[in-house]
N, C-alpha and C positions, 0 to 999 in steps of 0.2 A: 504494500500500500504506500501511497504518497500523500503527505499531509500538508495543508496550508493552515497556519494557526495564527492567532492573535493573542499577544500577551499584554497585560496592563501592569504598569509600574505602580506599586503601592506608594512609592515615595513621591512621585510627581504626576501621577495619573496619565502619563503618556502611554502610547501604544507602540508595540513592535509587531510587525507582520513578517512572517517567515515561512520557509518551506523545509520539510525534512522527510526522509524515507523512514526514519525511526523517531517518532514523536516523543516517546518516553525518554529516550536517551538525550535527545536535543533539549527537551525541557529541563532535564536534570543539569545539563551543561549551563543553561541560562541561570538556574537557581544557584548553582555553585560558583558563578562568576567566571565560567570558562569561555564565555563568548565575548570577544572584544566589543561588539556592537551593543551589548546590554550590560556589561559588567559593572558599570558605574551608576546604573539607574535602578537597581534592584531594591527590595525584593520584587519578584514577579508573580503574577497569577495568570494561569491559562484561562482565558475567558471564552474562546471560540476556536473551533477547528472544523475543517472539512476534509474528507478522505476521498482519494481518487485512485483508480486502477492504473492510469497511465501518467507517467511523470510529466509529459508535455502538457497535459490538462491541468495538473496541479501548478506547474510553473506559470502557465497562462493565467490561472486564477490569482496566483500571488501577485503577478504584475498588475492585474486589474484592481485588486484590493488596495494596492499602494497608490493607485491613481485617485484623482479627485472624486470621480464617480464611485469608485470602490469604497472610499472612505465614507461617502454619503450613504452607500448601501449598508455598511457596517453600523453607522450611527442609527439608521432606521431599524436594522435587524436586532440591535442590542439596546434599543431605547428603554425598555423596562429595567434592565440591569444598570445602565448608565444613570438613569433617574434615581434608582435605589442607592447607588454608591455616593452620588452627589448630595443626597439628602441625609445620609447617615454619617455623622461626624466621627464615629468610631471605626468606620470601614477598615 
């Protein structure tokens, strides 16, 4: 399987969109600070992922989600979650 995933930084509420063929291993790398792109913004929560059979499909979806339209899609898709975390000061 091939995965496209979205992480949320607990420290700054920022997002990271990525791709991996092994989501569990990749998420563990993010959590342990083993990824240059995310090491300084943790801790991280996995908030969304999609699974694909073909790598090309997953990479295409990752590229889309990183675009303006893709970010708008994620905002709409995760609206309830985002509203909840922004209204809960203890999140």
